[in-house]
KEVEXLUM-433575 format. One line per 2 residues: their letters; for each residue y, z, x of N, C-alpha, C, O, CB. Coordinates in steps of 0.1 Angstrom, whole numbers, plus 2048, in hexadecimal, padded with zeros to 3 digits. Glycine has a CB too. Example, Ala and Ser with C-alpha at 12.3 -4.5 7.8 and 13.67 -1.06 7.14 Angstrom:
<pts>
as = 7C7 84E 884 7D3 84E 87B 7DF 84E 884 7DF 855 88E 7D3 85A 871 | 7EA 847 880 7F5 847 889 800 84F 881 80B 850 886 7FA 839 88D .
</pts>
This chain:
<pts>
mm = 835 106 204 827 10B 206 827 115 20F 82F 117 218 81E 100 20B | 81A 11D 20A 817 129 215 811 123 222 809 11B 222 80D 135 210 .
ql = 819 12A 22D 813 129 23A 80D 135 23F 814 13F 242 81E 125 244 | 7FF 137 240 7FA 143 244 7F5 142 251 7F4 136 255 7EF 148 23A .
sa = 7F3 14B 25A 7ED 14B 267 7E5 159 269 7E9 164 264 7F9 148 272 | 7DB 158 270 7D3 166 272 7DB 16E 27D 7E3 16A 285 7C3 165 276 .
vp = 7D6 179 27C 7DB 182 286 7CF 18B 28C 7CB 195 285 7E6 18A 280 | 7CA 18A 296 7CE 182 2A2 7CB 172 29E 7C7 16F 293 7C5 188 2B0 .
vr = 7CF 169 2A9 7CC 15B 2A6 7BE 159 2A0 7B4 15B 2A7 7CF 153 2B2 | 7BE 155 294 7B0 153 28F 7B6 149 282 7BF 14E 27C 7A5 162 28A .
pl = 7B2 13F 27F 7B5 138 273 7B3 13F 266 7A8 143 264 7AE 12D 273 | 7BD 141 25E 7B9 14A 251 7AF 140 247 7A9 146 23E 7C9 14F 248 .
ml = 7AE 133 249 7A5 12E 242 799 132 246 791 134 23C 7A7 122 241 | 795 135 252 788 13A 256 785 147 24C 77A 148 247 788 13E 265 .
al = 78F 150 24B 78C 15C 244 789 159 236 77F 15D 231 797 167 245 | 793 150 22F 790 14A 222 783 145 220 77D 149 216 797 140 21F .
aa = 77D 13B 229 771 137 229 766 141 227 75B 13E 223 76F 131 234 | 769 14D 229 75E 159 22A 75F 159 21A 758 161 215 763 16A 233 .
gl = 767 152 214 766 157 204 768 163 1FE 773 167 201 75A 155 1FF | 762 16A 1F6 765 174 1F0 765 181 1F7 768 18B 1F1 75D 175 1E7 .
vl = 762 181 207 764 18D 20E 771 191 20E 774 19D 210 75F 18C 21A | 778 189 20D 78A 18C 20B 78B 190 1FD 793 19A 1FC 795 17D 20D .
sa = 787 18D 1F3 788 18E 1E6 786 19C 1E2 78C 1A0 1D8 77F 185 1E0 | 77E 1A2 1E9 779 1AF 1E8 782 1BA 1E9 782 1C4 1E2 770 1AF 1F0 .
cv = 788 1B8 1F3 792 1C1 1F9 78D 1D1 1F8 792 1DB 1F4 7A0 1BF 1EF | 77F 1CF 1FF 779 1DD 200 77E 1E5 20B 784 1E0 214 769 1DD 201 .
ss = 77B 1F1 20B 77F 1F9 213 776 1F9 21F 76A 1F6 21E 780 204 20D | 77C 1FD 22B 773 1FD 236 779 206 241 785 208 241 771 1EE 23B .
kp = 772 20C 24A 778 215 252 781 20E 25B 780 203 260 76E 21C 259 | 78E 217 25F 796 20F 266 790 20E 275 789 216 27B 7A5 214 266 .
ve = 796 202 27A 790 200 289 798 202 294 795 1FF 29F 78B 1F2 28B | 7A7 209 28F 7B0 20F 298 7B6 218 293 7B8 217 286 7B8 208 29E .
pp = 7BD 223 29B 7C4 22E 295 7D2 228 28F 7D7 21E 294 7C6 23B 2A1 | 7D8 22E 285 7E4 228 280 7EF 229 28B 7EF 233 293 7E8 230 272 .
kp = 7F7 220 28B 802 21F 293 80E 226 291 814 223 287 804 213 294 | 812 230 29A 81F 238 295 828 22E 290 82C 225 297 827 240 2A1 .
pv = 82C 22F 280 838 225 27C 843 228 282 845 233 288 83B 225 26E | 84D 21E 280 85C 21D 283 85F 220 277 85D 218 26F 862 210 288 .
ve = 867 22E 273 86A 230 265 877 231 264 87E 239 26B 864 23C 260 | 87C 229 25B 88C 229 259 88F 236 251 887 23B 248 893 21A 251 .
kp = 89C 23B 255 89F 248 24F 8A1 244 23D 8A7 23A 238 8AF 24E 257 | 89A 24E 236 89B 249 229 8AC 24C 223 8B3 255 225 88F 250 220 .
vk = 8AC 244 21C 8BA 247 214 8B7 253 209 8BD 25E 208 8C0 239 20B | 8AD 24F 202 8A9 258 1F6 898 257 1F6 890 24E 1F3 8B0 251 1E6 .
pl = 895 264 1FA 883 265 1F4 882 266 1E8 88A 26C 1E1 87A 272 1F9 | 876 25E 1E2 877 25E 1D7 86A 266 1D0 860 265 1D6 879 250 1D4 .
sy = 86B 26B 1C6 861 275 1BF 853 270 1BD 852 265 1B8 866 278 1B1 | 848 278 1C0 83B 274 1BC 838 27C 1B0 82C 27D 1AF 832 275 1C7 .
lp = 83F 282 1A8 83D 289 19D 833 280 194 835 274 193 84A 28D 198 | 829 286 18C 822 27F 182 82A 278 177 833 27E 171 819 287 17D .
dd = 828 26B 176 831 265 16A 828 267 15C 81C 264 15A 833 252 16D | 830 26D 153 82C 270 147 82E 268 13C 82D 26B 130 830 27B 143 .
ta = 832 25A 140 833 24F 139 829 248 135 829 240 12C 83B 248 13E | 81C 24A 13E 811 241 140 80C 23F 132 80B 247 129 805 246 14B .
dd = 809 230 131 804 22C 124 7F5 229 125 7EF 223 11B 80C 221 11F | 7EF 22C 12F 7E1 22A 134 7DA 236 135 7DF 23E 13D 7E0 224 141 .
ar = 7CD 23A 12E 7C6 245 132 7C2 247 13F 7C2 252 144 7BC 246 12A | 7BF 23C 145 7BA 23D 155 7C4 243 15C 7C2 24C 164 7B6 22E 15C .
dl = 7D2 23D 15B 7DA 243 162 7DC 251 162 7DF 257 16D 7E4 23E 15F | 7DB 259 155 7DB 268 155 7CF 26E 15B 7CF 27B 15B 7DE 26D 148 .
nl = 7C6 268 15E 7B8 26D 162 7B8 26B 171 7AE 26E 178 7AC 264 15B | 7C4 265 176 7C2 267 188 7C6 274 18C 7D0 27A 189 7CD 25C 191 .
vg = 7BB 279 192 7BB 287 197 7BB 286 1A6 7B9 27C 1AC 7B0 28F 191 | 7BD 292 1AC 7BE 295 1BB 7C9 28F 1C5 7D4 28B 1C0 7B1 290 1C0 .
dq = 7C7 28E 1CF 7D4 28A 1D8 7D5 279 1D8 7CD 272 1DE 7D3 291 1EA | 7DE 274 1D1 7DF 264 1CF 7EB 262 1D8 7F2 258 1D5 7E2 25D 1BF .
lp = 7F0 26A 1E2 7FA 267 1EC 7F9 262 1F8 7F0 267 1FF 800 271 1EE | 7FF 259 1FD 7FD 255 20B 802 25F 215 809 268 211 804 248 20E .
pe = 7FD 25D 222 802 267 22A 812 268 22E 819 25E 22D 7FB 265 236 | 816 272 231 826 277 230 82C 269 235 833 263 22E 82B 285 23B .
pf = 82A 265 242 832 25A 247 833 24D 23E 83C 245 240 82C 255 255 | 82C 24C 235 829 241 22E 82D 242 21F 829 239 217 81C 23E 230 .
rr = 834 24D 21D 839 24F 20F 843 247 20A 84B 242 212 83D 25C 20D | 845 245 1FE 84F 23D 1F7 85D 242 1FA 85E 24E 1FC 84C 23F 1E7 .
ae = 869 23A 1FC 877 23D 1FE 880 231 1FD 87C 226 1FF 879 243 20A | 88B 235 1F9 896 229 1F7 89B 22A 205 89F 235 209 8A2 22D 1EA .
id = 89D 21F 20D 8A4 21E 219 8AD 211 21A 8AB 207 213 89A 21E 224 | 8B6 214 224 8C0 207 229 8B5 1FC 22C 8AB 1FF 232 8CA 20B 239 .
fp = 8B7 1F3 229 8B0 1E7 22C 8B7 1D9 22B 8B6 1D2 222 8A5 1E6 225 | 8BF 1D5 235 8C6 1C7 235 8BD 1BE 236 8B3 1BF 23E 8D0 1C5 240 .
te = 8BE 1B2 22F 8B5 1A7 22F 8BB 19B 229 8C4 19E 220 8A7 1AA 229 | 8B8 18D 22C 8BD 184 225 8B5 183 218 8BA 17F 20D 8BE 177 22D .
ep = 8A7 185 218 8A0 185 20D 8A7 18A 200 8AE 194 202 896 18C 20F | 8A6 186 1F4 8AD 188 1E6 8A6 196 1E0 89A 197 1E2 8AC 17A 1DC .
ag = 8AC 19D 1DA 8A8 1A9 1D1 89A 1A3 1CB 89A 198 1C8 8B3 1AC 1C5 | 890 1AB 1C9 884 1A9 1C2 87B 1A2 1CD 870 1A1 1C8 887 1A0 1B6 .
tv = 87B 19F 1D9 872 19B 1E3 86A 1A7 1EA 86F 1B1 1EF 87A 193 1ED | 860 1A5 1E9 857 1AE 1F0 853 1AB 1FF 84C 1A1 202 84A 1AE 1E7 .
ii = 857 1B1 206 853 1AF 216 84A 1B8 21D 84D 1C4 21D 85F 1AE 21F | 83F 1B4 222 833 1BE 226 834 1BA 236 831 1AF 23B 823 1BB 21D .
dt = 837 1C6 23F 837 1C6 24D 829 1CC 251 826 1D8 250 843 1CF 253 | 81F 1C3 256 810 1C9 258 812 1CF 264 80C 1DA 265 803 1BF 259 .
se = 819 1CC 26D 81B 1D7 27B 81E 1E4 278 819 1EE 27D 829 1D4 285 | 828 1E4 26C 82E 1F4 26C 829 1F9 260 82E 203 25C 83F 1F5 26D .
kh = 81F 1F2 259 818 1F8 24E 820 1FA 241 81D 202 239 811 205 252 | 82C 1F3 23F 834 1F8 235 837 1EB 22B 838 1DF 22F 840 1FE 23C .
ly = 838 1EE 21F 83C 1E3 215 84A 1E7 211 84E 1F3 210 831 1E4 207 | 852 1DD 20E 862 1DF 20B 863 1D5 1FF 85F 1C9 1FF 86D 1DB 219 .
lv = 86A 1DA 1F6 86D 1D5 1E9 87F 1D3 1EA 887 1DC 1EA 867 1E2 1DB | 880 1C9 1EC 892 1C7 1EE 899 1CB 1E1 895 1C7 1D6 898 1B5 1F1 .
ee = 8A3 1D3 1E3 8AB 1D4 1D8 8B8 1D0 1DC 8BA 1CC 1E8 8AB 1E2 1D2 | 8C2 1D0 1D4 8D0 1CC 1D4 8D6 1D7 1DF 8D2 1E2 1E3 8D8 1CD 1C4 .
gg = 8E2 1CF 1E5 8E9 1D9 1ED 8E5 1DC 1F9 8EB 1E5 1FE 8E9 1E5 1E8 | 8DC 1D6 200 8D8 1D9 20D 8CD 1E2 20D 8CB 1E7 219 8E2 1DD 214 .
ka = 8C5 1E7 204 8BC 1F2 203 8AE 1ED 1FF 8AC 1E1 1FD 8C0 1FB 1F8 | 8A4 1F5 1FF 897 1F0 1FC 88F 1FC 1F8 893 207 1FD 890 1E7 207 .
lr = 885 1FC 1F1 87B 208 1EF 871 204 1FA 86D 1F8 1FC 873 20A 1DF | 86D 20D 201 862 20C 209 855 215 208 855 221 208 867 20E 216 .
yg = 84A 20E 207 83E 212 206 834 213 211 834 209 218 83A 20C 1FC | 82B 21C 213 81F 21B 21E 815 20F 218 814 20C 20C 816 22C 221 .
vg = 810 20A 223 804 201 21E 7F8 203 22A 7FA 208 235 80A 1F0 21D | 7EB 1FC 223 7E0 1FD 22F 7E1 1ED 22D 7E4 1E6 223 7CF 208 22C .
vg = 7DE 1E7 23B 7DC 1DA 23C 7CE 1D5 242 7C6 1DD 244 7E6 1D7 243 | 7CC 1C7 244 7C1 1C2 24A 7BC 1C8 255 7C5 1CB 25D 7C2 1B6 24D .
rq = 7AF 1CA 259 7AA 1CD 264 7A9 1C1 26D 7AD 1B6 269 79F 1D3 262 | 7A5 1C1 278 7A7 1B6 282 79D 1A9 27F 791 1AB 27E 7A4 1BC 291 .
gf = 7A2 19E 27F 79C 194 279 7A1 18F 26D 7A1 183 26A 790 196 277 | 7A6 199 263 7A9 199 254 7B7 199 254 7BB 197 249 7A4 1A6 24B .
sw = 7C2 19A 25D 7CD 19C 25A 7D3 18B 25A 7CF 182 260 7D3 1A7 262 | 7DE 18C 252 7E5 180 251 7F4 180 250 7F9 18A 24F 7E1 17B 246 .
kg = 7FB 176 250 80A 175 24D 80D 169 243 805 15F 242 813 173 25C | 817 16A 23D 81B 15C 235 826 162 22A 82C 16C 22A 80D 155 22C .
tv = 827 157 221 82F 15B 214 829 155 209 826 149 209 83D 156 214 | 828 15E 1FF 81F 159 1F3 826 15F 1E6 832 162 1E7 810 15F 1F4 .
ei = 821 160 1DD 82A 168 1D0 81F 16E 1C8 813 16B 1C9 833 15D 1C6 | 825 177 1BF 81A 17F 1B4 818 176 1AB 821 171 1A5 820 18C 1AA .
gs = 80B 171 1A8 807 16A 19F 801 16F 191 800 169 187 801 164 1A5 | 7FD 17C 195 7F8 185 188 7F9 192 18C 7FA 195 198 7E8 182 182 .
rq = 7FA 19A 181 7FA 1AA 181 7F2 1AF 177 7F1 1AB 16C 808 1B0 17D | 7EA 1BA 17E 7DF 1BF 174 7DF 1D0 179 7E0 1D5 184 7CF 1B6 176 .
kw = 7DD 1D7 16B 7DA 1E4 16A 7CC 1E4 16A 7C5 1DE 163 7DF 1EA 160 | 7C8 1ED 174 7BC 1F2 174 7B2 1E6 175 7A8 1E6 16E 7BA 1FA 167 .
pr = 7B3 1DC 180 7AC 1D3 182 79B 1D3 185 795 1DA 18D 7B3 1CF 18B | 797 1C9 17E 788 1CA 17F 784 1C3 190 78B 1BB 196 780 1BF 170 .
wf = 77A 1C8 193 776 1C4 1A0 769 1BE 1A1 75E 1C4 19E 777 1CE 1AA | 76B 1B1 1A7 75F 1A7 1A8 75A 1A9 1B5 75F 1A2 1BE 762 198 1A6 .
pp = 750 1B0 1B9 74A 1AF 1C9 743 1A3 1CB 73B 19F 1C3 740 1BB 1CC | 746 19B 1D6 73E 191 1DA 72E 192 1D9 729 19D 1DA 743 18F 1E7 .
ke = 728 186 1D7 71B 185 1D6 716 18C 1E5 70D 195 1E5 716 175 1D4 | 71B 187 1F0 717 18C 1FE 717 19A 1FF 70E 1A0 204 720 187 209 .
mi = 720 1A0 1FA 721 1B0 1FA 718 1B5 1F2 714 1C0 1F6 72D 1B7 1F6 | 713 1B1 1E7 709 1B5 1DE 6FC 1B6 1E7 6F5 1C0 1EA 708 1AB 1D0 .
ar = 6F9 1A9 1EC 6ED 1A4 1F2 6EB 1B2 1FE 6E1 1B9 200 6F0 192 1F8 | 6F7 1B2 205 6F6 1BA 211 6F5 1C9 20F 6EF 1D0 217 703 1B8 219 .
ea = 6FC 1CE 203 6FA 1DB 200 6EC 1DD 1FA 6E7 1E8 1FC 704 1DE 1F7 | 6E5 1D4 1F2 6D8 1D7 1ED 6CF 1D6 1F8 6C3 1D9 1F5 6D4 1CE 1E2 .
ar = 6D2 1D3 203 6C9 1D4 20E 6CA 1E0 215 6C1 1E2 21E 6CC 1CA 217 | 6D4 1E8 212 6D5 1F4 218 6D3 1FE 20F 6D5 20A 212 6E0 1F6 21E .
gh = 6CD 1FA 202 6C9 204 1F8 6D3 206 1F0 6D1 20F 1E7 6C4 211 1FE | 6E1 201 1EF 6EB 204 1E8 6EE 1F9 1DE 6F2 1EE 1E1 6F5 206 1F0 .
ni = 6EB 1FD 1D1 6ED 1F2 1C6 6FC 1F4 1C0 701 1FE 1BC 6E2 1F4 1B9 | 702 1E8 1C1 711 1E7 1BC 711 1DF 1B3 709 1D6 1B4 71B 1E4 1C5 .
pd = 719 1E0 1A7 719 1D7 19B 71F 1CA 19E 728 1CA 1A7 720 1DE 18F | 71D 1BE 198 724 1B2 198 732 1B4 193 73B 1AD 198 71D 1A8 190 .
mm = 734 1BD 18A 744 1BE 187 745 1CE 186 73B 1D5 185 74A 1B6 178 | 751 1D2 187 756 1E0 185 761 1DF 17D 76A 1D6 17F 759 1E8 193 .
eg = 761 1E9 172 76D 1E9 169 778 1F0 172 775 1F7 17C 76B 1F0 15A | 785 1ED 16C 78E 1F7 173 78C 203 16F 78A 205 163 79C 1F5 170 .
qi = 78B 20E 178 787 21A 176 78B 223 184 790 21D 18D 777 218 172 | 788 22E 184 789 238 190 77F 235 198 773 236 194 789 248 18B .
gn = 782 232 1A4 778 22E 1AC 778 21E 1B1 774 21A 1BB 76B 232 1A5 | 77E 218 1A7 77E 208 1AA 785 206 1B8 78D 20E 1BC 787 1FF 19E .
pl = 781 1FC 1BF 787 1FA 1CC 794 1F4 1CC 79D 1F6 1D5 77E 1F1 1D5 | 797 1ED 1C0 7A5 1E8 1C0 7AF 1F5 1B8 7BB 1F3 1B7 7A6 1D6 1B6 .
ga = 7AC 1FE 1B6 7B3 209 1B2 7BB 207 1A3 7B7 200 19A 7BC 20B 1BD | 7C4 20E 1A3 7CC 211 193 7D5 202 191 7D8 1FE 185 7DB 221 194 .
ra = 7D8 1FA 19D 7E0 1EF 197 7DD 1E3 1A3 7DA 1E7 1AF 7F1 1F3 195 | 7DF 1D5 19F 7DD 1CC 1AA 7E8 1C1 1A6 7EB 1BE 19B 7CD 1C7 1AB .
ly = 7EE 1BD 1B1 7F5 1B1 1B0 7EF 1A5 1B8 7EA 1A7 1C3 803 1B4 1B5 | 7EE 198 1B2 7E5 18F 1B5 7EF 186 1BE 7FA 184 1BA 7DD 188 1A8 .
ly = 7EB 181 1C9 7F3 17A 1D4 7F0 16B 1D2 7E5 168 1D5 7EF 180 1E3 | 7F8 163 1CE 7F8 154 1CC 800 14B 1D5 80B 14E 1D8 7FC 151 1C0 .
dg = 7FA 140 1D9 801 137 1E1 803 12A 1D4 7FA 122 1D0 7F6 133 1F0 | 80F 12B 1CF 810 121 1C4 805 125 1B8 805 131 1B4 80E 111 1C9 .
pk = 7FD 11C 1B2 7F3 11D 1A9 7E6 123 1AF 7DE 126 1A7 7F0 111 1A3 | 7E4 124 1BC 7D8 128 1C3 7D9 138 1C6 7E2 13D 1CC 7D5 11F 1D1 .
dt = 7CF 13D 1C0 7CB 14D 1C4 7C7 14E 1D4 7BE 147 1D8 7BC 152 1BA | 7CE 155 1DC 7CC 155 1E9 7C0 160 1EC 7BC 162 1F7 7DB 158 1F0 .
lf = 7BA 167 1E2 7AF 170 1E2 7B6 17D 1E8 7AF 187 1EA 7A1 16A 1EA | 7C2 17E 1EC 7C8 18A 1F3 7D0 192 1E7 7D6 18B 1DF 7D1 185 200 .
ri = 7D1 19F 1E6 7D4 1A8 1DF 7DD 1B0 1E4 7DD 1B1 1F0 7CC 1AD 1DB | 7E8 1B7 1DD 7ED 1C4 1DD 7E8 1CD 1D3 7EA 1CC 1C7 7FB 1C4 1DB .
hg = 7E1 1D8 1D9 7DA 1E0 1CE 7D7 1EF 1D2 7D8 1F3 1DE 7CB 1D8 1CB | 7D3 1F5 1C9 7D4 206 1CB 7C6 207 1D3 7BF 1FE 1D6 7D3 211 1BA .
tf = 7C6 216 1D7 7BB 21B 1E0 7B8 228 1D9 7C0 22F 1D4 7BF 21D 1EF | 7AB 22C 1DA 7A9 23A 1D7 7A5 241 1E3 79D 24A 1E3 79F 23B 1CD .
dp = 7AA 23C 1EF 7AB 241 1FD 7B6 241 204 7B7 23C 20F 7A3 23A 204 | 7C0 249 1FD 7CF 249 201 7D0 24C 211 7DA 248 217 7D7 254 1F9 .
ks = 7C6 253 217 7C9 255 225 7C7 249 22E 7C9 249 23A 7C3 260 229 | 7C2 23E 227 7C2 230 22F 7CD 228 230 7CE 21D 236 7B7 228 22A .
ig = 7DA 22F 227 7E6 227 229 7EC 22B 238 7EE 237 23D 7F1 22A 21B | 7F0 21F 23E 7F5 220 24B 7EC 21C 254 7EF 21D 25F 7F9 22C 24E .
tn = 7DF 218 251 7D6 213 25B 7D1 204 258 7D4 1FE 24D 7CA 21C 25B | 7C9 1FE 263 7C3 1F0 25F 7B6 1F3 258 7AD 1F8 25F 7C0 1E7 26C .
as = 7B5 1F1 24C 7A7 1F8 247 7A2 1EC 23D 797 1ED 239 7A8 209 23E | 7AA 1E3 239 7A5 1DA 22D 7A0 1CE 233 79F 1CC 23F 7AF 1D7 223 .
sg = 79B 1C5 228 795 1B8 22C 7A1 1AC 228 79F 1A2 222 786 1B5 224 | 7B0 1B0 22E 7B9 1A7 22C 7C2 1AC 220 7CE 1A7 21F 7B2 19B 22A .
ci = 7BE 1B3 216 7C6 1B5 20D 7D0 1C1 20F 7CD 1C9 218 7BF 1B7 201 | 7DC 1C3 209 7E4 1CE 20C 7E3 1D7 202 7E4 1D5 1F7 7F1 1CB 20D .
rm = 7DF 1E4 206 7DA 1EF 1FD 7E7 1FA 1FD 7EF 1FB 207 7CB 1F7 203 | 7E8 200 1F3 7F3 20A 1F0 7ED 217 1EA 7E3 214 1E3 7FF 203 1E5 .
an = 7EF 222 1EA 7ED 22C 1E3 7F1 229 1D4 7FA 223 1D1 7F4 237 1E9 | 7E6 22F 1CC 7E9 22B 1BF 7F5 22F 1BA 7FB 227 1B3 7E0 22F 1B8 .
ad = 7FB 23C 1BC 80A 240 1BB 813 236 1BC 81C 235 1B4 80E 24A 1C3 | 811 22E 1C9 81D 224 1CD 81A 215 1C6 823 20E 1C2 81D 221 1DF .
vm = 80E 214 1C4 809 206 1BE 80F 205 1B2 817 1FC 1AE 7F8 204 1BC | 80C 213 1A9 810 213 19B 81D 212 19C 821 209 194 80D 21E 193 .
dl = 829 218 1A5 836 217 1A4 838 208 1A6 83E 202 19C 83C 21F 1AE | 835 203 1B0 837 1F2 1B4 836 1EB 1A7 83F 1E4 1A2 82B 1EC 1C0 .
ye = 827 1EE 1A2 825 1E2 196 831 1E4 18B 836 1DA 187 816 1E4 18F | 834 1EF 187 842 1EF 17F 84E 1E7 182 854 1E2 179 848 1FC 17E .
rv = 851 1E5 18F 85C 1E1 195 85C 1D1 198 866 1CB 198 85E 1E9 1A2 | 84F 1CC 199 84E 1C0 19E 84A 1B5 192 843 1BA 188 845 1C0 1A9 .
kv = 84D 1A8 192 849 19F 186 841 193 18B 842 190 197 857 19A 17F | 839 18D 183 831 182 189 83C 175 18E 845 172 186 825 17D 17E .
ga = 83B 170 198 842 166 19F 84C 16E 1A9 855 168 1AF 84B 15D 194 | 84A 17A 1AB 853 181 1B6 84D 17C 1C5 841 17B 1C6 851 193 1B4 .
rv = 855 179 1CF 852 172 1DB 84E 17F 1E2 855 189 1E0 85E 168 1E2 | 844 17F 1EB 83D 186 1F3 83C 17F 202 836 175 204 832 188 1ED .
vv = 843 187 20B 844 183 219 83C 18C 220 83E 198 220 854 183 220 | 830 187 227 827 191 232 82B 18D 23F 82C 181 242 816 190 231 .
r = 82E 196 246 832 193 254 82C 19B 25D 82F 199 269 840 193 256 .
</pts>
């Protein structure tokens, strides 16, 4: 079973008790500047050239800069670990996600993580994978934004501008949805910062790549 703890010391269940606040995975301004990453020397920098094999028109409609900042771009690195190939390891302090490969290597991606009070650690698994996922904002957010004069829908279809981006990997503790996600973002400059409500965000270009490499049931270690 998953054992989760908040960082700083604060019971995760308190955050979960906030309900859909976490499930929204909504952007917010970073509360701290990005920490200079400890970057392993890449074995092989990977291309960000457009994928002409896309089978969804929405993928082809992605425009503008979808890349993360330079220190957080995708690369294959040396990464000795006892975790088996196919495991996803997320280092929240260094703002990196690693997909373990055979032979002591891994694919390294940059991520944005939870801001203070919404960070967490534990072991979960990928329970579902969605292309262009729908976004269901919590009722509390709808009411809060309405009071500010901003009307947001009860549901947003997967589309350009959706807070979950082009792909989402849903994190489960056994049969239970943890309400946390690994998902895309249309704010790639937030990669490398503490900017989310607990979810793990990736540049769309990276989450689309990761989506094709991982399967339902893959182990996810957040540390």
